[in-house]
C-alpha positions, 0 to 999 in steps of 0.5 A: 518523479518515479512511482519508486522515488514517490513511493519513497517519498511518503514513506519519509514523510508517513514515518516523521509524521509518525514520530513528530506525534503528528498523525491518529493511527489505530492499531490493525483489527486483524494485525497487532503489529500495522497501524492504519491510518486514514487520511483524504489529501486532495479529497482521494481518500486514501488508506496507509499500512504501516508493518511497524517496527520496534517503537514506531520503526515503520518496517514497510509501508502500503498505502492503497488510494482510490482510483476507481470508486463505482458500485461494481469496480472498486480500485485502489493504487498502491504504492509500498515501500520498506525501508531499506533496512528491512529490505529482501526480507518479506515485509513488503509483501508481510504489508501488501497481504495484512493491508488487503485482509485489513482493507477488506476485512473494512470495507466488508463493513460497507458490503464491499466483497471486491474489489482490484488493485494496481500498482504502477511501477517504473521499467528500470525498478528491477525489485519492484516488477519481481515483486509486483509478478508474485502477487497480481494477475494480471500485467500492462505495459506502460511508456513508463514501465508497467501496470501491475494489476489483481483482484482481492475478494 
């Protein structure tokens, strides 16, 4: 499954679980339009941040999975997906920026002031490349596409 398909699958599963009250979420501490969910599938810590529309409609979702948890190099793999109706309206950027502020705020309780995030973007995902070029610091070419990295904090 491509990175884009994986992100869209996760988005759909999150929306369905939210609609059926299968998730216990919390409002963001910094942003009331953000729902926060923490789980550990297969032992991997995963933070999900949902930018909400009306009712239970998720506009955009940012999922951060711990990639490297060394104290001096905490790194998260990120996936971002936007509901089709809300694309091209800045919601991906908004959920990314708000999620990173919420994550930084939460990690600060454990004296973690900086971390990095990576996006793995498939070659053919033009929107994903345009999005990541605006927000990240470093790009690495891979066989599947590109890996974008940003240092936070």
